[in-house]
Structure formats: C-alpha cells, structure tokens
C-alpha positions as CSV (number, residue, x, y, z in Angstrom):
1,M,70.5,6.3,7.4
2,W,71.9,3.4,9.7
3,Y,73.4,5.7,11.8
4,T,71.2,8.1,13.0
5,P,70.1,6.5,16.2
6,S,73.6,6.0,17.5
7,K,73.9,9.7,16.1
8,L,71.4,11.5,18.0
9,Y,72.1,9.0,21.5
10,W,75.8,8.4,21.0
11,N,78.3,11.4,19.7
12,E,78.6,11.6,15.7
13,R,81.8,10.3,15.7
14,M,80.8,6.8,16.7
15,A,77.6,7.1,14.2
16,Y,80.5,6.5,11.9
17,I,82.3,4.4,13.0
18,S,80.0,2.1,14.0
19,T,78.5,2.5,10.4
20,A,81.3,1.5,8.8
21,I,82.3,-1.2,10.8
22,F,78.7,-2.5,10.4
23,I,78.8,-2.4,6.3
24,T,82.0,-4.2,6.6
25,L,81.6,-6.5,8.3
26,P,81.6,-10.2,6.1
27,Y,78.7,-11.5,6.9
28,I,77.0,-8.0,5.7
29,F,79.2,-7.3,2.9
30,G,78.7,-10.7,1.3
31,I,74.8,-10.5,1.8
32,S,74.8,-6.5,0.4
33,L,76.1,-8.3,-2.9
34,V,72.4,-9.4,-3.6
35,L,70.0,-7.1,-3.9
36,R,67.5,-8.2,-1.7
37,M,63.6,-7.2,-0.3
38,D,65.3,-6.7,3.5
39,Y,67.3,-4.2,3.1
40,L,63.8,-1.7,2.0
41,M,62.1,-3.4,4.8
42,I,65.3,-2.1,7.0
43,M,65.0,1.0,5.9
44,F,61.4,1.6,6.6
45,I,62.2,-0.1,10.1
46,M,65.3,2.3,11.0
47,L,62.5,5.0,9.9
48,V,60.0,3.9,12.4
49,L,62.4,3.8,15.2
50,Y,63.8,6.9,14.4
51,T,60.9,9.2,14.5
52,F,59.9,7.5,17.7
53,F,63.4,7.5,19.6
54,K,63.6,11.3,18.5
55,S,60.5,12.2,19.6
56,Y,60.7,9.9,23.2
57,P,59.7,11.0,26.0
58,K,58.3,14.2,24.4
59,D,54.9,14.2,23.1
60,I,55.2,12.8,20.1
61,S,52.9,15.3,17.0
62,N,50.7,13.7,14.7
63,I,52.3,14.0,11.8
64,N,55.1,11.7,13.6
65,I,52.7,9.7,14.2
66,F,51.2,8.9,10.7
67,F,54.3,8.6,9.2
68,I,55.4,5.7,12.0
69,Y,52.1,3.6,10.9
70,C,53.1,4.1,7.3
71,F,56.5,3.0,7.6
72,I,55.4,-0.4,8.8
73,G,52.4,-0.8,6.6
74,F,54.7,0.2,3.9
75,G,57.3,-2.5,5.0
76,I,55.5,-5.6,5.3
77,L,54.4,-4.8,2.2
78,V,57.5,-4.8,0.5
79,K,58.6,-7.9,3.1
80,G,55.9,-9.0,5.3
81,G,55.3,-9.2,9.4
82,A,59.0,-8.7,10.3
83,A,58.5,-4.3,9.6
84,F,55.2,-4.8,12.3
85,T,56.8,-7.4,14.7
86,I,60.1,-5.5,15.5
87,P,59.5,-1.9,15.9
88,L,56.8,-3.2,18.0
89,F,58.3,-5.4,19.9
90,T,61.5,-2.4,20.6
91,I,59.2,-0.1,21.2
92,I,57.1,-2.0,24.0
93,F,60.7,-3.0,25.3
94,Y,62.2,0.3,25.4
95,L,59.1,1.8,27.6
96,Y,59.2,-1.6,29.3
97,L,63.2,-0.9,30.6
98,N,62.3,3.0,31.4
99,K,59.0,1.4,33.4
100,D,57.0,4.3,31.3
101,M,54.4,2.1,29.4
102,K,51.6,4.9,29.5
103,Y,53.4,6.1,26.3
104,L,52.2,4.2,24.7
105,K,48.9,5.8,24.7
106,K,50.4,9.2,23.0
107,I,51.3,6.9,20.1
108,K,48.1,6.3,19.5
109,P,47.8,2.5,18.5
110,I,44.5,2.4,17.9
111,I,44.2,4.8,14.9
112,G,47.6,3.0,13.8
113,I,46.4,-0.2,13.5
114,L,43.5,1.1,11.5
115,I,46.0,2.9,9.1
116,I,48.3,-0.1,8.6
117,L,45.1,-1.9,7.9
118,L,43.8,0.8,5.6
119,I,47.4,0.3,3.3
120,L,46.9,-3.5,3.5
121,I,43.2,-3.2,1.9
122,T,44.0,-1.3,-0.7
123,W,47.3,-3.0,-1.5
124,F,44.9,-6.7,-1.5
125,S,42.2,-4.7,-3.3
126,L,44.4,-3.9,-6.0
127,I,45.7,-7.8,-6.1
128,L,42.4,-9.1,-6.8
129,T,42.2,-7.1,-9.9
130,D,44.0,-9.9,-10.9
131,I,42.5,-13.4,-12.2
132,N,45.0,-15.4,-9.4
133,G,44.8,-12.5,-6.8
134,I,43.1,-14.8,-4.4
135,Q,45.4,-17.6,-4.8
136,Y,48.6,-15.6,-4.1
137,I,46.9,-13.8,-1.0
138,K,46.2,-17.5,0.1
139,L,50.1,-17.8,-0.6
140,I,51.4,-14.8,1.2
141,L,49.2,-15.0,4.4
142,G,49.1,-18.6,4.6
143,Q,52.7,-20.2,3.4
144,E,54.7,-16.8,3.5
145,T,53.6,-15.7,6.6
146,I,51.2,-17.6,9.2
147,G,53.3,-20.5,7.9
148,R,57.1,-19.9,8.6
149,M,56.2,-19.2,12.0
150,I,53.8,-21.9,13.0
151,K,55.4,-24.8,10.6
152,S,57.3,-24.0,7.6
153,K,58.0,-26.2,5.4
154,A,61.5,-25.1,4.4
155,H,64.2,-23.8,6.5
156,I,63.2,-25.6,9.6
157,K,65.9,-25.2,12.7
158,P,65.8,-26.1,16.4
159,F,65.5,-22.6,18.6
160,Y,68.9,-22.1,19.1
161,F,70.0,-22.1,15.6
162,Y,70.5,-18.4,15.6
163,L,72.7,-18.3,19.1
164,K,74.7,-21.2,17.2
165,Q,75.2,-19.2,14.2
166,L,76.1,-15.5,15.2
167,P,79.7,-16.2,16.5
168,F,80.5,-17.1,12.5
169,T,77.9,-14.3,11.2
170,L,79.2,-11.4,13.4
171,L,82.7,-12.2,12.9
172,T,84.7,-10.3,13.6
173,L,83.0,-8.4,16.1
174,A,81.7,-12.3,17.7
175,P,83.9,-11.7,21.4
176,F,83.3,-8.3,21.8
177,F,78.7,-8.4,21.3
178,S,78.8,-11.9,23.1
179,L,80.6,-10.4,26.5
180,G,78.6,-7.1,25.9
181,I,75.1,-8.9,25.7
182,L,76.6,-10.9,28.8
183,S,77.0,-7.3,30.7
184,N,73.6,-6.1,29.3
185,L,72.2,-8.8,31.1
186,N,73.9,-9.0,34.8
187,N,73.3,-5.6,34.2
188,I,69.6,-5.1,33.6
189,F,68.6,-4.5,37.1
190,K,70.9,-1.7,37.1
191,L,68.9,0.0,34.2
192,D,69.8,3.5,36.1
193,R,73.1,3.5,34.9
194,W,72.8,2.5,31.5
195,K,72.6,5.8,28.3
196,K,69.8,5.7,25.8
197,I,71.8,4.4,23.0
198,D,72.4,0.7,25.0
199,K,68.8,0.9,26.0
200,I,67.8,0.9,22.5
201,S,70.7,-0.7,20.8
202,F,69.3,-3.9,23.9
203,S,65.6,-3.3,23.0
204,I,66.0,-3.7,19.4
205,F,68.1,-7.3,19.6
206,F,67.1,-8.9,22.9
207,P,63.0,-9.4,21.7
208,N,63.3,-9.9,18.4
209,F,66.4,-12.3,18.9
210,I,63.7,-14.3,21.3
211,F,60.7,-14.0,19.3
212,F,62.7,-15.1,16.0
213,S,64.2,-17.6,17.7
214,L,60.6,-19.3,18.3
215,L,59.6,-19.3,14.9
216,S,59.4,-22.3,13.2
217,G,61.4,-21.0,9.7
218,K,65.0,-19.5,10.3
219,L,67.1,-17.8,7.9
220,E,70.3,-16.3,9.6
221,I,68.6,-13.3,6.8
222,Y,65.7,-12.8,9.3
223,L,68.0,-11.5,11.7
224,L,69.3,-8.5,9.2
225,P,67.3,-5.9,11.0
226,L,68.9,-7.2,14.5
227,Y,72.6,-6.3,13.0
228,Y,73.5,-2.9,13.5
229,A,72.1,-3.3,17.0
230,M,74.4,-5.8,18.0
231,V,77.4,-3.7,16.3
232,I,76.1,-0.9,18.9
233,I,76.4,-3.3,21.9
234,S,79.6,-5.0,20.3
235,L,81.4,-1.3,20.4
236,R,80.1,-0.3,23.4
237,F,81.7,-3.1,25.9
238,I,84.3,-1.9,24.1
239,E,84.0,1.6,24.9
240,N,83.4,0.9,28.1
241,K,86.2,-1.5,28.8
242,F,89.3,-0.1,27.1
243,I,88.5,3.0,27.2
244,Y,92.2,4.1,26.5
245,S,92.4,2.2,23.6
246,R,89.5,1.7,22.5
247,Y,89.8,3.6,19.0
248,K,93.0,1.6,18.2
249,I,90.6,-1.6,19.0
250,Y,88.0,0.0,16.0
251,N,90.7,0.4,13.9
252,V,91.9,-3.3,13.7
253,I,88.5,-4.5,13.5
254,L,88.0,-2.3,10.2
255,S,91.3,-2.8,8.9
256,I,90.3,-7.0,9.1
257,N,86.6,-6.2,7.6
258,I,88.6,-4.3,4.4
259,F,91.5,-7.2,4.3
260,I,88.6,-9.6,4.5
261,F,86.9,-7.8,1.6
262,L,89.8,-7.6,-0.5
263,V,90.3,-11.2,0.1
264,C,87.0,-12.1,-0.7
265,S,86.8,-9.6,-4.4
266,F,90.1,-11.0,-5.7
267,F,88.7,-15.0,-5.2
268,L,85.3,-14.1,-6.4
269,P,85.6,-14.9,-10.3
270,S,86.5,-18.6,-9.0
271,Y,84.2,-18.9,-7.0
272,T,81.7,-17.7,-9.8
273,K,82.9,-19.9,-11.8
274,N,83.0,-22.7,-10.3
275,Y,80.1,-22.9,-7.6
276,T,77.4,-21.0,-9.1
277,L,75.2,-21.4,-12.2
278,K,76.5,-18.7,-14.2
279,P,79.0,-21.0,-16.8
280,I,76.4,-23.1,-17.9
281,I,73.5,-20.3,-17.8
282,N,73.7,-20.4,-21.5
283,I,73.5,-24.1,-21.7
284,L,69.9,-23.8,-19.8
285,K,68.7,-20.8,-22.3
286,N,68.9,-23.5,-25.6
287,N,66.9,-26.6,-23.1
288,N,62.9,-26.9,-22.8
289,N,63.1,-29.7,-20.2
290,I,65.0,-28.3,-17.2
291,Y,64.4,-29.4,-13.4
292,S,65.6,-29.9,-10.0
293,Y,66.5,-32.6,-7.7
294,R,66.5,-31.5,-3.8
295,F,68.1,-28.0,-4.4
296,L,64.9,-25.7,-4.2
297,D,66.9,-22.4,-4.7
298,A,67.4,-23.4,-8.3
299,R,64.2,-21.5,-9.1
300,N,65.9,-18.2,-8.2
301,I,67.4,-18.8,-12.0
302,S,64.6,-19.4,-13.8
303,F,64.1,-15.3,-14.7
304,E,67.8,-15.6,-15.7
305,I,66.8,-18.3,-17.9
306,N,63.6,-17.3,-19.6
307,K,61.7,-19.9,-17.8
308,K,58.4,-19.4,-15.6
309,Y,59.5,-21.6,-13.1
310,I,61.6,-24.8,-12.6
311,E,60.2,-27.7,-10.8
312,D,61.9,-29.8,-7.8
313,I,60.8,-33.3,-8.4
314,S,61.3,-36.4,-6.6
315,S,63.6,-39.3,-7.2
316,S,60.6,-41.6,-8.4
317,E,59.5,-38.7,-10.9
318,A,63.3,-37.8,-12.1
319,I,63.2,-41.8,-13.6
320,K,60.6,-41.2,-15.9
321,V,62.3,-37.9,-17.1
322,N,64.3,-38.8,-20.7
323,K,67.7,-38.1,-21.6
324,N,67.4,-34.8,-23.3
325,T,66.5,-33.3,-19.6
326,L,68.6,-31.3,-17.7
327,V,68.7,-31.8,-14.0
328,L,70.2,-29.2,-11.7
329,V,71.4,-30.7,-8.2
330,R,73.6,-29.7,-5.5
331,N,77.6,-31.4,-5.7
332,K,76.2,-34.1,-2.7
333,Y,73.1,-35.5,-3.8
334,L,75.0,-36.1,-7.6
335,N,75.3,-39.7,-6.9
336,D,71.5,-39.8,-6.4
337,C,71.3,-38.5,-10.2
338,F,74.0,-40.3,-11.6
339,L,72.9,-44.3,-10.2
340,Q,69.2,-43.9,-12.0
341,G,71.7,-43.6,-15.3
342,Q,69.7,-41.5,-17.4
343,I,69.5,-37.7,-16.7
344,P,72.6,-35.5,-17.2
345,C,73.1,-33.6,-14.3
346,F,74.7,-30.2,-13.2
C-alpha cells in the first residue's frame, strides 16, 4: 500500500526500492516494534491520497469521492484530526502548485463534510450510550484535539523542534533529504519542470510540516505520515544528481539500514532487561500501591500489571505515602525519591 503513489507516477523498480528503504530506516523500524494506532491512521491517509492522485486530473467518480471521505472519517475515528488535515493540506497545496484550484469543486467538499460528520455523529451517538460518554467526548475534543493544537499540557516544544529532530530520525537519508528539499524550494518557480512524483511528495511534506511545527504539542511520531514523502524526496535527489551511480547509493543506504537493524536486534535483549520495566512486572503485579513520579508514561504499563490506572504524584504527595508503596520514576529523578527516604523506587 505504501508504494502505490510511487508505482503510479515513478516506476515499479523505484517503488520497491523506496519502500524497502523506508521500512528499514532505523527510526521507522524502531517505532514499528510497537503497534500504534498511528499506523492504521496512515493507511487511511494513504488510501485517500492514492484515490485522489489516481483520479486526477480526470473527473473523479462519485464512488471514489465517497471512499475518500469515508477514509478520512475512519482515520479521524482511529487517531484524530491529522487524518483530516494531512489529506486536506496535501490536496489543496498540490492543486495550488498545478494552478488548478477549481478542481476542488469536482471532489464535492460540501458533500464530503456531510459524510464525515455523519460518521462522527454516529460514533459520538454510540459513545453517549455509555455513562461516561460525555466526559470521554470532552476529553477527546478538548485535551486530546484542541488542547494539543493550541495549548498542550504535555510535549510542548518550540516551533523548530521538528527541524532539529529530522536529521536524527531520517538517518541514513538526512543529507540527501536536506539537499532534496532545498533543491525543491530553489526550483519552486520552475514547476513546469517537476515530475508528478516530485509534486506529490513535496505536497505531502511541506504544508503539513509547517502546520505541525506551528502546533503546541509536538512529538516525532506525529510526523509519521510524512516520512514516506521524505524518502521519495531523498531518493529523487540521488536519482537526479547521481545518475550513473544512483543504484549503488541505494544499495549502500539499504545495507546500512539492515546493518543497524541487525546490531539493534543483537542488543535488544540487553535493552529490554536494563532499560524497560519488564524485569519488575511480577513485582508490580503483586503490589496494590503503585504510583509514578514525574513519569507520566508509566501509566502505559497499567494493563500489563492488571491495574486500572497509575497515578503520577508530586513531590509533596510522595512524602505522604507509606513504605509499602512503590513509585515508578526515571533514573534522572531517583535522587528526588531517595531524598524523601521513606518510599522504595524503581
């Protein structure tokens, strides 16, 4: 599913090469070890974009229009607003590059909004049948959607956060991507020379990268739907600048990715033993008094230890707990716990 845009508008060989390099990128491989809803949302986003780009510039059929908005609606249900904003910004920006904004009428946005609203209203109606439904909807629409955009309670980062992180998360493609995006920006007024795959990848990355950089809450994982576009931008730069040796470079990149994968796999058992909570799972299961201190992510282990919730407490609250209480804390905050002297910490 990932390679369909490049298979349509690049070539089949590069579709498979770009997909292989994408799935073996150290960062992508690392986050793929944890099953997240982000991946399911990406599937819906890519289905939207594939359906649109396969139809454009011809008239798009009503059935494809219906599927586009259903995919957006399902993506919103799975993860949130990114399933709406990424296709929206990508399509609008692409049509702007093509000077064809009138095509928006052909995808019938008003009908589309009604389809999306129908899906959301149906979902909200089912949630409201639960006793805590109203509180859940407030949480989703407030803290988890609007809150993250305007004033996030967590993951607050400066606007340049993603720009600073990309060189690390894009290894081994970082230099090629940097030069590729600069080349695109330098040729932004020569769009008649761009191939369709270049316009598609640039439209997926550029407007959405700007949008996510402006949001209050930021995590590297939020940009996950944009990484395949970054791979295409990187490989297209190599293709244009290293015409005769490009396949050797692709093989080197892929080989380095696989080597890093093998090294990480070798050290994974040691990492699990020394840097995760797995070794103390049984201890946690047998204790009913468990809290976390400056460690909000500890709540993610609650299901594993059969607990409904793990509360994160402040230093003043920690002083009040008894000696039979376990407090989960990051290594860098261990001294905070030990200074209080009466609670065992992990």
